[in-house]
C-alpha positions as a Python dict, from the first residue, in 0.01 Angstrom:
ca = {
    (1, 'M'): (0, 0, 0),
    (2, 'A'): (-106, -150, 325),
    (3, 'A'): (-183, -500, 343),
    (4, 'P'): (-479, -597, 424),
    (5, 'S'): (-595, -653, 809),
    (6, 'N'): (-681, -996, 948),
    (7, 'N'): (-837, -829, 1215),
    (8, 'P'): (-1197, -1037, 1264),
    (9, 'L'): (-1281, -753, 1435),
    (10, 'K'): (-1280, -551, 1116),
    (11, 'F'): (-1372, -889, 935),
    (12, 'R'): (-1722, -869, 1177),
    (13, 'E'): (-1812, -473, 1098),
    (14, 'A'): (-1830, -525, 784),
    (15, 'E'): (-1972, -844, 749),
    (16, 'E'): (-2282, -625, 969),
    (17, 'E'): (-2252, -376, 711),
    (18, 'T'): (-2381, -628, 449),
    (19, 'V'): (-2625, -777, 590),
    (20, 'E'): (-2756, -437, 660),
    (21, 'E'): (-2763, -321, 315),
    (22, 'I'): (-2958, -676, 201),
    (23, 'D'): (-3238, -654, 507),
    (24, 'E'): (-3310, -294, 381),
    (25, 'G'): (-3454, -384, 4),
    (26, 'F'): (-3627, -611, 177),
    (27, 'D'): (-4049, -523, 70),
    (28, 'D'): (-4334, -673, 228),
    (29, 'F'): (-4571, -842, 46),
    (30, 'T'): (-4781, -932, 306),
    (31, 'L'): (-5117, -722, 232),
    (32, 'A'): (-5105, -785, -133),
    (33, 'S'): (-5380, -620, -326),
    (34, 'S'): (-5657, -769, -496),
    (35, 'W'): (-5517, -702, -797),
    (36, 'E'): (-5214, -865, -649),
    (37, 'R'): (-5380, -1171, -604),
    (38, 'F'): (-5553, -1150, -941),
    (39, 'I'): (-5185, -1120, -1117),
    (40, 'S'): (-5009, -1438, -874),
    (41, 'D'): (-5281, -1660, -934),
    (42, 'I'): (-5225, -1598, -1310),
    (43, 'E'): (-4852, -1684, -1336),
    (44, 'A'): (-4923, -1940, -1050),
    (45, 'A'): (-5159, -2081, -1399),
    (46, 'C'): (-4913, -2021, -1603),
    (47, 'R'): (-4596, -2160, -1422),
    (48, 'Q'): (-4789, -2505, -1304),
    (49, 'W'): (-4866, -2498, -1723),
    (50, 'M'): (-4469, -2488, -1804),
    (51, 'I'): (-4416, -2690, -1541),
    (52, 'D'): (-4688, -3028, -1624),
    (53, 'G'): (-4616, -3027, -1985),
    (54, 'P'): (-4803, -3073, -2358),
    (55, 'K'): (-4791, -3493, -2236),
    (56, 'N'): (-4940, -3428, -1891),
    (57, 'L'): (-5132, -3174, -2016),
    (58, 'L'): (-5333, -3414, -2278),
    (59, 'A'): (-5348, -3628, -1958),
    (60, 'K'): (-5516, -3380, -1754),
    (61, 'G'): (-5816, -3342, -2051),
    (62, 'A'): (-5610, -3097, -2265),
    (63, 'E'): (-5877, -3142, -2563),
    (64, 'Q'): (-5758, -3108, -2964),
    (65, 'L'): (-5864, -2866, -3182),
    (66, 'N'): (-6032, -2882, -3541),
    (67, 'P'): (-5895, -2854, -3809),
    (68, 'W'): (-5578, -2844, -3649),
    (69, 'K'): (-5511, -3184, -3518),
    (70, 'H'): (-5142, -3087, -3327),
    (71, 'L'): (-5270, -2803, -3172),
    (72, 'Y'): (-5455, -2867, -2807),
    (73, 'K'): (-5602, -2594, -2532),
    (74, 'I'): (-5629, -2628, -2199),
    (75, 'K'): (-5845, -2410, -1962),
    (76, 'S'): (-5816, -2252, -1611),
    (77, 'E'): (-6070, -1996, -1469),
    (78, 'V'): (-5920, -1699, -1262),
    (79, 'K'): (-6148, -1485, -1040),
    (80, 'Y'): (-6110, -1104, -990),
    (81, 'G'): (-6382, -833, -814),
    (82, 'T'): (-6720, -984, -1002),
    (83, 'K'): (-6603, -1130, -1296),
    (84, 'T'): (-6434, -1478, -1351),
    (85, 'Y'): (-6152, -1417, -1609),
    (86, 'C'): (-6151, -1817, -1842),
    (87, 'M'): (-5741, -1893, -1955),
    (88, 'E'): (-5677, -2102, -2268),
    (89, 'Y'): (-5350, -2196, -2301),
    (90, 'Y'): (-5318, -2342, -2660),
    (91, 'F'): (-4970, -2544, -2696),
    (92, 'E'): (-4872, -2789, -2967),
    (93, 'F'): (-4768, -3170, -2932),
    (94, 'S'): (-4716, -3507, -3205),
    (95, 'S'): (-4669, -3770, -3132),
    (96, 'H'): (-4476, -3847, -3439),
    (97, 'G'): (-4278, -3527, -3316),
    (98, 'K'): (-4324, -3281, -3712),
    (99, 'I'): (-4579, -3039, -3747),
    (100, 'G'): (-4643, -3058, -4054),
    (101, 'D'): (-4676, -2757, -4305),
    (102, 'W'): (-4664, -2494, -4115),
    (103, 'L'): (-4913, -2231, -4285),
    (104, 'K'): (-5150, -2474, -4359),
    (105, 'D'): (-5140, -2613, -4041),
    (106, 'S'): (-5132, -2336, -3789),
    (107, 'H'): (-5377, -2119, -3611),
    (108, 'N'): (-5373, -1791, -3765),
    (109, 'L'): (-5201, -1643, -3401),
    (110, 'Q'): (-4928, -1837, -3456),
    (111, 'I'): (-4909, -1753, -3826),
    (112, 'F'): (-4972, -1359, -3727),
    (113, 'F'): (-4734, -1363, -3426),
    (114, 'G'): (-4445, -1629, -3534),
    (115, 'V'): (-4549, -1831, -3167),
    (116, 'K'): (-4608, -2218, -3105),
    (117, 'D'): (-4752, -2199, -2745),
    (118, 'F'): (-5016, -1859, -2686),
    (119, 'V'): (-5213, -1776, -2390),
    (120, 'V'): (-5664, -1646, -2436),
    (121, 'Y'): (-5795, -1405, -2188),
    (122, 'L'): (-6162, -1443, -2227),
    (123, 'V'): (-6400, -1224, -1988),
    (124, 'F'): (-6743, -1424, -1815),
    (125, 'L'): (-6951, -1140, -1722),
    (126, 'Q'): (-7123, -1196, -1439),
    (127, 'K'): (-7555, -1287, -1570),
    (128, 'L'): (-7817, -1030, -1481),
    (129, 'N'): (-8121, -1195, -1291),
    (130, 'S'): (-8431, -1069, -1505),
    (131, 'H'): (-8748, -1119, -1399),
}
């Protein structure tokens, strides 16, 4: 069994090979398609909602839904082509820390899918000019 070499030249060559392998996997996203920008906008809105958290979303104008006193929603619009999409983020918040009876006090989507928070996407079609 040979002892490991302490030759700095061999170490540098091995390091350069590793760097070249890493560079070969680089993808250039500077020419993103309109679809990729649309998806990026959706992801950005979702990330911002997660970063803000319920208390900050309430301060930003989230509206309480009736009859669910613990369920709130906030909206964001995203455009793609000629259509405008409305994203609605529904989330639970209670200042008392307790939500209540899960089946009685929950939205149907929360019951059907077993989730607390959810996002709904709606399409707004452009109105045609009628004369």
